[in-house]
PAKOL-272904 format. One record per residue: residue in one letter; x negated, y, z negated of N, C-alpha, C in turn. Coordinates in steps of 0.2 Angstrom, whole numbers, plus 5000, padded with zeros to 4 digits. Atoms other than C-alpha are relative to their C-alpha. Example, Ala and Ser with C-alpha at 12.3 -4.5 7.8 and 13.67 -1.06 7.14 Angstrom:
residues 2
A499649945000493849784961499650065000 S500449945001493249954964500450054997 
//
This chain:
residues 755
X499550055004363955524433500650024999 X499549974999365455634431500350015007 X499750004994365655654450500249925002 X499850064996365755464451500749994995 X499550005005366955454436500650035004 X499449944996367955594443500349975007 X499950024995367855504461500549934998 X499550075001368755334452500450044998 X499449975001369955434445500550025005 X499549984994370455504461500249925004 X499950074995370355324471500649964994 X499550025002371255264457500950034998 X499549974998372655384458500549995006 X499950014993372755364476500449915000 X499650074999373055164474500449994997 X499350005002374455214462500450025005 X499649994995375255304473500249975007 X500050034996374955194487500649934998 X499550055003375855054475500650034999 X499249955000377355164471500450005005 X499649994994377855194488500149945004 X499950074997377455004494500749974995 X499450035004378754964478500550025002 X499549974995379855084484500549985007 X499950044993379955024501500449934999 X499750075002380254844494500750004997 X499149975003381754924484500449995004 X499849994995382454984497500349945006 X499950064993382254844510500549934997 X499750055004382754714496500850004996 X499450015003384254774489500650015004 X499450034995385554694499500549994997 X499250045003386754634487500250044995 X499649965006387354784475500749974999 X499550015001388754754467500550065000 X499649964997390254864474500250044994 X499749945005391055014465500649964997 X499550035001392554904463500049935001 X500150084998392754724461500649985004 X499350014995393854654475500649974997 X499350025001395654614473500149955005 X499550044995396554464481500650024999 X499249985002398254464485500349974994 X499750025006399254434470500449965000 X499650044998400354314478499749965006 X500250044994399154214489500149944998 X499950065002399354064479500749985004 X499150024997401354064485499950015006 X500250004992400554104503499749965001 X500550064999399553954502500549945000 X499550045000401053864496500649995005 X499650004995402253914508499749995007 X500350014993401053894523500049935002 X500350064997400953744535499350005003 X500749974996399553824544499850064999 X500249965003398353934538499449995004 X500549984996397154004551499850085001 X500549935000395954144556499850015008 X500249994991395754204576500250085002 X500149944995395854344589500650025003 X499549994995397154424598499850025006 X500249994993396954414615500750005005 X499449984994398154454632500149935003 X499850074995398954304640499950015007 X500149984991399154384656499750094999 X500349954998398354544661500750065001 X499549965002399554684653500749974999 X499450055002400654554648500149994992 X499850025007401254474631499149994997 X500650025005399854444616500249934997 X499950065002399254294609499650004995 X500450015007398254224594499449955003 X500450064999396654134599499749964993 X500050025007396254004584499350014999 X500850025001394454014578499749964996 X500150045004394453944562500749984996 X499450045003395853824553499949994994 X500250015008395953824534500449924998 X499450055003397553704533500349985007 X499550014995398653624546499749965007 X500250044996398653544563499850045006 X500349944994398053684574499449985001 X500750004999396553664583499550055002 X500349944996395053784587500050015007 X499949984993395153874603500649985003 X499450014999396853844604500550075001 X499949934999397954004609500849984996 X499350005003399754024598500450065001 X499749925000401054154601500650014994 X499449995006402054174582500750055003 X499349984999403854224584500050074997 X499849935006403754384570499350035000 X500549955002401954444572499950085005 X500149924994401954584586500550035000 X499549955001403454674579499750044994 X500249965006402354744564499550065004 X500649944999401154904564499549964996 X500550015002399354884560500050054992 X500149955004398854964542499750065003 X500149944999398555144544499650054993 X500149975007397955294533500550044997 X499449975003399655354528500649935001 X499550025000401455294528500550015006 X499450004994402255344542499849975007 X499950034993402555264560499250025002 X500449954994401555414570499249984997 X500550025002399955364559499849944999 X500350105001399755174562500349985008 X499950044992399755064580500349924998 X500050085000400254904585499449975000 X500550024999399254764586499649995008 X500350004993397954754602499649955000 X500550044998396954644610499350004996 X500649985003395354604600499950014993 X499950005008396054624583499949934996 X500050075004395554484571500550004996 X499350025004396954414560500049934995 X499950075002397154274547500750014998 X499350015000398854214548500149944995 X499750055003400054104535500749975004 X499350014993401254014549500249954994 X499750055002402553904546500549975008 X499750024993403353784558499649945003 X500450054997402753654571499750055004 X500349964995401453714584500550035006 X499749954994402553744598500750074999 X499449955003403853844586499650034992 X500349995006402753944573500350074998 X499849935003403154104562499650014996 X500649965004402054214551500650004991 X499649995008402754184531500050074999 X499949935003403454344524499350034997 X500549955005402054474521499349945001 X500650045000400854334526499450015008 X500249974994399754434538499350064999 X500549975003397954494536499650025006 X500449974995397054614547499250014998 X500650005001395054594547499750055003 X500349934997394354774548499450004997 X500749995004392454784546500049964996 X500150075006392254624536500550014995 X499549995006393754674526500649974999 X499350035000395454594524500550044999 X499549995002396954694525500650005002 X499350044998398854644523500350075004 X499349964997400254724534500449965001 X499250034998401854674540500350024992 X499549965005402454774523500250045002 X499749914998403554914529500550014994 X499649985005404255024517500850015002 X499149994999406255034515500250075000 X499549915000407455194519500050004991 X499949975009407455194497499550014998 X500749985001405555204497499750045004 X500549974997405055324508499250044998 X500649985004403655384497499549944999 X500650075002402755204495499649995006 X500450024996401355164505499949935001 X500250074999401154994514499249994997 X500550015002399654924508499450015006 X500549964996397954994518499149974999 X500650035001396154944519499650054994 X500249985004395154994504499449984996 X500450055003393654954492500049964998 X499950055003394454864483500349915004 X499950044995394954744498499649935000 X500650075001394154564498499750015007 X500650004994392854534511500449945004 X499750064995393354404525499849934997 X500450065003392154284517500449984992 X499650005006393154304499500649985002 X499450004999394754284507499949935000 X500250065000394154114514499849954996 X500250085005393454034500500550014995 X499450015005395054084489500649975004 X499750064996395954004502500049944999 X500450075002394953844500500249984995 X500050015006395053854483500850004998 X499349985003396953864481500449955005 X499750034996397253734495500249924995 X499850075005397153564482500550034995 X499450005004398253664470500750005003 X499449984996399553714483500349915002 X499750084999399653514488500449974994 X499650045006399953454469500650054998 X499449985004401253594467500649965006 X499650044995402053514483500349934996 X499850065004401953344474500550014995 X499850005005402653394459500850035001 X499250004998404153484467500549985004 X499750054993404553354480500149944996 X500050085004404453204466500750004999 X499050035000406153104464500150034992 X499949985004406953194450500249944994 X499850045008406853114431499950034994 X500149965006406653174414499450024999 X500849995000404853174416499950065005 X500449964995404653254431500450075000 X499649935003406053404424499750024996 X500349965005405053444410499550025003 X500649974997403553464421500150065005 X499849944996404553574433500250064996 X499949955006405153674418499350024996 X500749975001403253684412499750045004 X500349964993402753754429500350064999 X499649935002404153894426499750054996 X500149965007403553944409499350015003 X500749994997401653944417500250065005 X500149934994402154074432500450044996 X499649955002403454164421499550074997 X500449955004402654344417500550074999 X499649935003403454514409499950035005 X499849944997403854664417499250034997 X499850004993402954744426499849975004 X500250064995402254604432500449965005 X499450044999403954554439500250005008 X499850004991403654514458500349945001 X499750074999404454374468499549965000 X500350075002403654204465500349945005 X499850064995403854074480500049944996 X500150085002403353944470500649994993 X499650005006404553984455500749985005 X499449994995405954004470500049945002 X499950074997405553834475500249934995 X499750045007405753744456500650015000 X499449995002407253844454500449965005 X499650024998408053794469500249915000 X499950065001407453604466500449974994 X499550025006408353604449500750055001 X499349984999409953684456500249965003 X499750054997409953544466500549954996 X499750045005410453444451500850014998 X499449995002411953544447500350004993 X499849995008411853534428499950054998 X500049945003412153684419499750014994 X500450005007411153644403499250005003 X500549994996409753614415499850075002 X500049924996409953784425500050054993 X500249945003410053874409499349994995 X500750015001408453804402499450035006 X500549984995407553844418500150094999 X499949945001408454024416499550034995 X500449975005407554044400499249985000 X500650014998405853964406499750045004 X500149974995405754064420500050094998 X499949925001406154254410500450015003 X499749964995407454284422499950015007 X500249994992406554254438500349955005 X499650034995407454194453500549964997 X499450015001408954174444500549995006 X499650014995409854194460500049945004 X499950055000409554034463500349954999 X499650045007410453954449500850015002 X499349975000412154044455500549965003 X499450074998412853874464500049964994 X499750045004412753794448500550034995 X499549965005413653934437500850005004 X499349994997415153944451500549955002 X499650045001415853784448500350024994 X499549985005417253774435499649984993 X500450035007415953674422499750054999 X500849965001414553794425500350084997 X499649925002415853944422500149994993 X499850015006416453864406499450004996 X500650015004414653824400499750084999 X500349935001414054004404500550064995 X499749975005415554084394499749984993 X500350045006415053974379499450024999 X500749965001413254024379500150064998 X499849925002413854214381500249994991 X499849985005414854194366499749974993 X500250015006413754104355499450034996 X500549975002412854214343499549984998 X500650035002411454104338499550025007 X500549984993410754134357499650064999 X500349925001409554264357500350065003 X499749954996409854424364499750005006 X500450004993408654424378500249965004 X499550044996409454274384500750025002 X499350004999411054304382500250085005 X500049934994410754474394499849965006 X500050024993410054374407500549945002 X499450024998411554264405500650035003 X499549944997412654424409499950015007 X500149974993411754464423500049935006 X499850064998411954274428500950005001 X499350005000413854304426500250035006 X499849944993413854454439499649955007 X500450034994412654334451500449955003 X499650044998413854194450500550025005 X499449974998415354294457500750004996 X499350025006417054294450500349955006 X499650064996418254134455500450025005 X499449994994419454234466499550055007 X500249964995418254334477499249995001 X500950024997416554324487499850075000 X500249944999416254494493500850065000 X499349965001418154564492500749964999 X499550045005419954494487500049945004 X500050074994420154314492500949995001 X499250024998421954314500500249914999 X500050075004422854144494500149965006 X500150074995422854054511499350005003 X500750024998420954064512499749944995 X500250075003420253894507499450014994 X500650005004419153874492499449965001 X500650074998417453804494499849964996 X500150085002416853624489499750034993 X500249995007416753624468500150074997 X499949955004417353794465500750034998 X499149985001419253794464500050004992 X499850005008419953854447500349944998 X499850065004420453734436500850024997 X499349985002422553744434500150014994 X499850005006422553714417499650074996 X500449935002421253874413499650025007 X500149944994421253984428499950064997 X500349945003421054144418499650004998 X500750005001419354144420499850074998 X500249935001419154344422500250034992 X499950005007420154354405499549964995 X500350035005419154244396499350035001 X500549945000417754364402500150064996 X499949945005418454494394499950004993 X499950045007418854394378499250004996 X500849985004417054364376499650074999 X500249925000416554544380500150034993 X499749965004417654594366499849974994 X500350025006416954454353499350034998 X500849965002415254524356499850064998 X500249945003415454684353500150014993 X500050015007415854634335499450004996 X500550045003414254564331499250035006 X500749994996412954624347500450045006 X499749964995413554784356499650015007 X500450004995412054774369500249945004 X499850064994412654594376500750035003 X499449994998414454654375500050065006 X500049954995413954824386499949965006 X500250034994413054694399500549965001 X499450044997414654584401500350045002 X499549954995415754724404499750045005 X500249964993414554794416500149935007 X500050034996414654624425500750005002 X499450024997416554604423500250065005 X499849954995416654774431499649995008 X500550024991415354704448500649965001 X499550064999416854554446500550035004 X499249984998418454654447499950085003 X500049924997417954834456500450005006 X499850004993418254784473500749975002 X499150014998420254784478500349994996 X499450005004420954754464500650034999 X499349954999422154904464500449985004 X499750004995422854874479500549945001 X499450055003423754724472499849925005 X500350064998423554534478500849945001 X499550054999424754394486500349954993 X500150075004424254264472500150034993 X499849985006425254274457499549974995 X500450025005423754184447499550075000 X500549945003422554334451500450054997 X500049965004423654454445500250004993 X499850015005424254364430499250014996 X500749995004422254364425499650075001 X500349935000421854534431500550044994 X499549995007423454564418499749994993 X500350025007422554484405499450044997 X500749975002421054574408500250084996 X499649935002421954754405500350014991 X499949985005422754694390499649984994 X500350035004421454614381499450074998 X500349935000420254794385500550044996 X499749955004421654894380500150004993 X499850015006422054804364499350014995 X500749995005420054814357500050105002 X500349924999419954994365500550044994 X499549955004421555074355499849974993 X500050025008420854984338499450054997 X500649935002419455134338499349974997 X500750025004418255004332499349995003 X500450014995417154994347499550065000 X500449954999415555104349500050045008 X499749964995415655234360499549975008 X500350034993414455154374500549945002 X499450054999415654994373500650035003 X499449954997417155134376499950005008 X500349984995416255194390500049935006 X499950054995415955024398500749965001 X499350034999417854984396500450035004 X499549974996418455124404499750005008 X500250014994417355094418500349955004 X499650054999418054924419500949995002 X499349985000419854974419500250055006 X499849984995419655104431499749985006 X500350044996418654994443500849965003 X499450034999420454884442500450065003 X499549954999421655024443500050054997 X499949935003421855204440500350014994 X499649995005423355184431499849984994 X499950055005422855054420499250054994 X500349975005421355174414500450074997 X499749965003422455324413500649984992 X499650035003423455224400499549994992 X500550015005421855234388500050074997 X500049945002422155414386499350034999 X500649975001420355454388499850084998 X500149925000419655634384499550005005 X500549984995418355594399500350045005 X499649994993419855624412499549975005 X500250044992419255614431499149974999 X500850015000417255594426499949984992 X500350015005416655494415499450014997 X500749995001415055534404499849984994 X500450055009413855444390499450055002 X500949995000412455524384499849954995 X500450055003411355404376499250024997 X500849985000409555404367499749975004 X500450024998408155364374499349994996 X500550035006406355294369499450085003 X500449934999405255474366499349985000 X500650004999403655384367499650015006 X500250004993403455414385500050075002 X500149934999403555604385499650034995 X500549945004402455734379500450064995 X499749975005402755834364500350085004 X499849954993403755994372499750074994 X500149945002403156164369500450054995 X499549965005404756244362500449974999 X499550035003406056184351500549955005 X499650054995407056044362500249934997 X499850085002407955884363500049975007 X499750044994407855754375500649955001 X499450065001409155624380500449975006 X499750014996410055524392500650015003 X499149994998411655524404500149975005 X499750044994412655434415500750045002 X499449984998414055514425500349955005 X499750044995415355414436500750025001 X499449964996416855484447500549965001 X499650084999418355374445500650015003 X499350004997419755454454500049975005 X499950044994420655354467500250025006 X499949964994420855374484500850015002 X499449975000422555454490500249995008 X499850024992423355374507499449995003 X500550004998421655314511499450065002 X500549945001420755474509499750014994 X500449995005419355524497500450054995 X499749965005419955624482499750054999 X500149925002419855804479499650004994 X500249995004418455824468500250074995 X500049955003418555934454499650074999 X500449964999417756104454499650014993 X500550005005416356094441499650054999 X500249935000415756264436499349974993 X500450005005414656204421499949944995 X500150075004413956044410499650044994 X500549985007413456074392499849944997 X500050065004412755964380500250034990 X499949965005413555984363500049964995 X500350035007413155944345500550024995 X499750005004414355914334499949974991 X500450025009413755904313500649944998 X499750055003414355754304500350024993 X499749985007414655884288500250055002 X499949944998415056054287499450035003 X500449974997414156164299500350025008 X500049984993413956234316500149975004 X499950024996414456174332499550025005 X500549974994413256194347500149995007 X500050044993413456194365499650035004 X500749994995411856204376500049995006 X499750024990411956224395499649945001 X500650084999411156054402499750025006 X500349984995410156044416500049945005 X500050074996410755874423500450035006 X499749984995411655884440500850004999 X499350005001413655924437500349985006 X499950024992414255824452500749944997 X499550034998415755724455499849915000 X500350074997414755564462499649984993 X500350035005413955424450499350015001 X500749975002412255484443499949974993 X500350025008411155434428499250034999 X500849985000409455514422499750024992 X500449975008408555604408500250095000 X499949945000409055774402499650044993 X500249965007408255914390500450065001 X499649955001409056054382499650034994 X500449975004408256194373500550024992 X499649985006408856224354500150074999 X499849935003409456384349499550034994 X500449975005408356504337500450014993 X499550025005409056464319500349944999 X499450055002409556304322500049974993 X499950045008410156204307499749925002 X500250085000409356034305500649954997 X499650045003410555894302500149935005 X499650074996411455714309500650045005 X499649964996412355774324500549935005 X499850064996413555674338499850045006 X500249964994412955724355500349995004 X499650034995414055714370499950065005 X500149964993414255794387500850045000 X499449954999415655944391500050045005 X499949984993416155974409500650055001 X499549974999417256134413500050035006 X500049964993417856234428500350064997 X499949935003417756404423500350004992 X499849985004418756434406500449914998 X499450095001419756224407499349955000 X500550065000418756084400500349955004 X499950054994418755944413500049944997 X500350065003417955814403499650014993 X500250005007417455774384499749935000 X500350075000416255634385499749964995 X500250015004415455504376499450004997 X500749975002413955504365499749954995 X500250035006412955454350499850034995 X500149955006412455514334499149984999 X500650015001410755554330499750064995 X500449955007409455664318499750075005 X500449944996409055844327499750054997 X500650014995407655904328499849925000 X500150075001407155734333499350004999 X500850015004405455644326499750025006 X500549974995403955704334499849955005 X500250064994403655624350499349995001 X500949994999401855574356500050045005 X500349984994400955694366499449975002 X500350054995400155624381499450044999 X500949954999398155674384500150045006 X500149964993397955824397499549955005 X500450024995397455744413499750045004 X500349954997397255894422499950064995 X500249935004396556064417500650055000 X499549965000397656194413500050045006 X500049954993398256294428499950085000 X500149915001397556464432500650045004 X499549974998398756594437500050025008 X500049974992399056654456499550045001 X500449945000398256824453499149965000 X500650015002396656744445499849955006 X500150054994396556594460500050075005 X500049964993396856734474499450044999 X500549984998395456844467499549964999 X500850034998394056714465500149965007 X500150024994394556664482499750065005 X500349934995394156834489499350014997 X500750005003392656844477499549975004 X500450054997391856684484500050035007 X500149984992392256734502499750075002 X500549945000391356904500499449994999 X500850035002389856814492499749985006 X500350034994389656714507499850045005 X500049964995389956844519499350054998 X500549975002388556944509499349965001 X500650044998387356804511499849995006 X500249994992387556784529499750075002 X500149934997387256964531499250014997 X500650005002385656954519499549985003 X500450034996384956814528499850055007 X500249974994385156894545499550074998 X500449945003384357064537499349974999 X500750025002382956954531499649985006 X500150044994382656864548499850055005 X500049954994382857024558499350054997 X500749965002381457114547499349974999 X500350025000380356984547499650005008 X500049994992380456984567499750064999 X500349924997380057174568499650004997 X500649995004378657164555499549975005 X500350034998377957044565499850015008 X500049964994378057124583499550065000 X500349945002377457284575499249984999 X500550035002375957184568499549985005 X500450034995375357104584499950085005 X500249944996375557274594499450064997 X500649965002374557374581499449965001 X500850034997373057254583499850005005 X500150014996373157234600499750075002 X500149924996373057434603499350044993 X500649985005371557444589500150034994 X499949965006372457494575500149934994 X499950055005372457404557500849964999 X499250044998373857264558500350014993 X499749995006374157294540500450074998 X499849945001374557484539499950045005 X500049944995374457554556499450055002 X500349935000372957674554499549985006 X500650004993371757714570499349974997 X500750015001370157624568499549995005 X500549994994369257674584499550034998 X500549955003368357784573499649974994 X500250025006368057674559499649935000 X500650065001366957524555500449914999 X499750065001367557344549500649984995 X499650005007368457394535500650075001 X499749944999370157504536499850054996 X500149965004369757664528500750024995 X499449985004371657694523500249944995 X499950075006372157504514499449974998 X500750035003370357454512500149915002 X500150064999370857284521499449975005 X500450014997369457194533500350005005 X499650024994369857194552499649945002 X500250094998369757004558499850035009 X500249994994369056984575500749955003 X499350014996370656874579500549994994 X499350015005372356884571500549935002 X499750064999373256724568500850025001 X499249995000375256734576500449945000 X499650055000376556634576500249964993 X500050045006376156564557500549965000 X499550035003377756534551500449975005 X499850044994378456474567499849925001 X500550054999377056354569500149934994 X499950035004377256304552500749945000 X499250054999379156254553500149955005 X500150054995378856164568499749954998 X500550075002377556044561500449984993 X499850035006378656024546500749965002 X499650064996380155964558499849965003 X500250064996379155864567499749954993 X500250055007378355774550500749964997 X499650025003380155764544500449945005 X499750054997380755684560499649945003 X500550075003379155554560500449964993 X499850035007379755524542500849975002 X499350034998381555494549500049935004 X499950064995381055374563499849934995 X500450065003379955264550500749984994 X499550035005381655264538500549975005 X499850034994382555214555499849915001 X500350064997381355064558500149964992 X499850045006381755024539500949965001 X499350035000383655024541500149965007 X499850064994383554914559499949954996 X500150075003382654774548500550004995 X499650035006383854794533500749995004 X499450024996385354784548500249965002 X499750074998385154604551500149974993 X500050025005385154574533500650024995 X499549985005386654684525500250065006 X499749944996387754794535500450064996 X499749945005388054984527500550045005 X499249974996389755064531500150074995 X499749945002390255244529500650015004 X499550014999391955284529500450084999 X499649955004392855454530500950015001 X499150014999394855454527500450054996 X499849945003395955594525500849975001 X499450014999397955594526500249995007 X499950004993397855594545499649965005 X500550034995396455504553499549974995 X500650045005394955394546499550015007 X500650014997393255384555499549954997 X500650035003391755264552499449995001 X500750024995390055224556499649944995 X500450055002388955074551499549975004 X500350054998387554964556499949944998 X499850074999387554804561499349985004 X500450054995386154684569499650065005 X500649954997384954824576500350055004 X499849954996386254944581500550054996 X499649965006387155094572500749995005 X499449994998389155104577500450064998 X499749935002390255254577500849985002 X499450014997392055224577500550064997 X499649965002393555344576500849975002 X499450024999395355344574500149924998 X499750075003395255184563500249984994 X499650005006395955104549499650024994 X500449955006395655214533500149954995 X500150035007395055164516500150064996 X499849965004395055264501500050065001 X500149944997395355454504499450034997 X500749965001393855554504499349945006 X500450034998392055474508499849964996 X500050065001391855284507499349975002 X500650054997390155184507500149944997 X500050065002390255004506499649965004 X500450064998389254844510500249955004 X499750064998389654704521499549965004 X500550064996388854544531500150035006 X500149964993388154604548500549955004 X499650044996389154454555500650025000 X499149985001390854534550500250075003 X499949934996390554694559499849995006 X500250014993390654714578499450035002 X500749984997388954734586500250035006 X499849974993389754784603500850005002 X499349984998391254844611500749945001 X499850064996391654684618500249954993 X499850045007391654594599500650034997 X499349955001392954744595500649995003 X499550024995394054704609499950035007 X500150004992394054784627499350025000 X500849985000392254794634500050085003 X500249945000391454954635500150015008 X500049984994391655054650499650045002 X500849974997389955144652499549964995 X500450035003388455044647499350025003 X500849994997386455104649499749984994 X500750015005384955044640500449974994 X499750035007386154954627500450054996 X499549945002387155114624500849985002 X499350024999388955074624500650074999 X499449955002390555194625500649975004 X499250044998392355124624500650044998 X499449965002393555264624500749964996 X499550045002394955124622500049974994 X500050035008394155044608499850054995 X500349955004393555194601499550004997 X500750015003391855164597499450035004 X500949994995390055214603499549964996 X500550055003388655084600499450045002 X500449975001387055144598499249964999 X500550045001385455024599499450054995 X500449975003384255084585499450015001 X500749994997382755074594499950075004 X500049954996383155214604500050064997 X500249955003383355344592499450014996 X500750015001381755274584499650035004 X500549984995380855314600500150075000 X500049924999381455484603499750034993 X500349985005381155534585499450015000 X500749995003379455474583499750045005 X500349954996378955564601500250075000 X499949925001379655724596499750024994 X500349985008379155734578499349995000 X500850014998377255674585499950085003 X500149944994377355824599499950064995 X499749935004378155954586499250014995 X500450025006376855894572499350035003 X500749984996375355934585499950085000 X500249934998375756114588500150044992 X499849955006375856164570499650044996 X500549935000374356284570500250045003 X500049954997374456444571499650025007 X500449974995373956554588499550054997 X500549925000372356674589500150045003 X499949954996372656824595499450045000 X500749974999370956914601500350075001 X499949944997370957094602499750035005 X500149984994370857164619499250055002 X500649965000369357284614499549944998 X500450055003368457134607499650044992 X500349975008367257164591499950075002 X500249915001366957354588499550024998 X500749975002365557444587499950084999 X500049945000365457604580499350064999 X500649975000364257724585499850064993 X500149965004363257814573499650085003 
//
């Protein structure tokens, strides 16, 4: 009874174990659509690319001639008049480098035959060009953008590259198809005849597309709407468009404000205190973009004709003087707007006015600017930021006009200003944060650059507004003659007296003060700034790091020596044990058993008739054989799975990237390929999106045997999975068969002791 119940229990356990193994295999085999680690991100301007493109297609790079130029063979058409199988040659496609693992050219390669691309094209079929940044490379089933190159001012910026966040080819195709009706509707709205109703629709579209900072990217749809509204030439509609778009694409409206009526409207809106400050600041930028009435990029000669519709009105031609008066009037009620207008005025008057002009109207206008700014400056009613902006304007017009101000700044204009403290961590020592702006203004002499003064020190000066000591604190800002701006931090001395101070800069050359700059008033010490959370752990000293490295290195060496010692000890003892047994001694202690019985009188161990040898070696071989057979079984599961999903493993670092994946019964290894996120990356893809052979990826394989392919030009190796399955299964079975130890018999046979 008990035996039956025990057998039933054992049987139930066996059935449960088998069910568990079967369930695990089913889960591994059927779990083919797991959610990726990060959701795929479509290009932020995909709707703009679809809007701009006349043709959207997917194709493969091919050689038009052997060793000749490259073309694109169309495989799929999303929109346009191109046909499948047609070969095209876009003008600006092959001048770009494909994405790589870094931002430097030496880590990237040009397009080559076999690459799959998705292109957004403009033009007719005989004359096609890619839309700016409308080029995507399909790598291992994912879409990677290229054609976005860093500029000289952005050398640290990396162009887009392949990532786990990159959309798959199917996701990009589905997104394109979903945006085609919307793009067609936008074209109908923008190209419709302009009427009061259509104008309101365009303004509403601008409000929908407007995005605040930091999402202030270029928007081709907003540009198209702005261009359409600018064609009306109506300053009021242009002003509403500027407000609706939050300043986006304002460059396209400048033609409206370059006319006399547009300039009058612009100045009237700038001088209206009812208008919101943010909108007035955008109008000040528009004032600069519209350009001066007398200049395009330099002084307008009297003999140069005016562009159509931009000629000044003889009754009111003192345009720059009016801008200066608007800036003066704004300074009395909104200093931020006044500074913005003065900065625009400085851009309008900086180039060339000091060298004189043959046109008396221009000279009269410039004189009106200097008189208006001089009169307001001498009233001492403006803030220091406004006075600094006035000095910059007059220094740009004429250095002599600046000298008449009798400014304490001298040859270098300096401004200390308050900054937003919420972006900085709390200081560890009592200190003060402030912003600075420097501008060297000495003129050229006889066409030669000025000799800058020798600046030996820059100090932040704190002058109390009540009775108390002044402080002169060394500054960390670069004391140079060139124009610069940034953030500065000075340490407060011990025993600092809190209070309200005027903060400004002082530049010295030896014991001579060169410049006493403009500043601001604030309470010192400053209010407590927000402490940012620590992202990185506290750094250890170099000494502790060196000690830890040497300690771990020594530990690794000691571990290796210990392992070698144990292996050598095991080998020596095994050889000695076999030698003792074959010579008639005890295999445990080496005692001579020729005069003894079946048991060693020294250690008491019984003497075996046969000694098992190679026990550990054979067992290890058996375990290795079982592991190989298990691996072959796992490869069978991977083989079946590869027809449903492609498993992709990528290793990326700053100089190269390598990838390995399975698809449709083969395993592929690629080296020097397009990188993903730095480090090891695991992804899943559709098997059809991954190249199964060297011919699918580009040039055919140079060596092929039983399905094995090697392509050095394509940098890939293709291995059919049935080959490692067969090799591992046969090798593992053979190794598992020899897992039993060898029995070593004594040469003397069984010993019989004579009595």
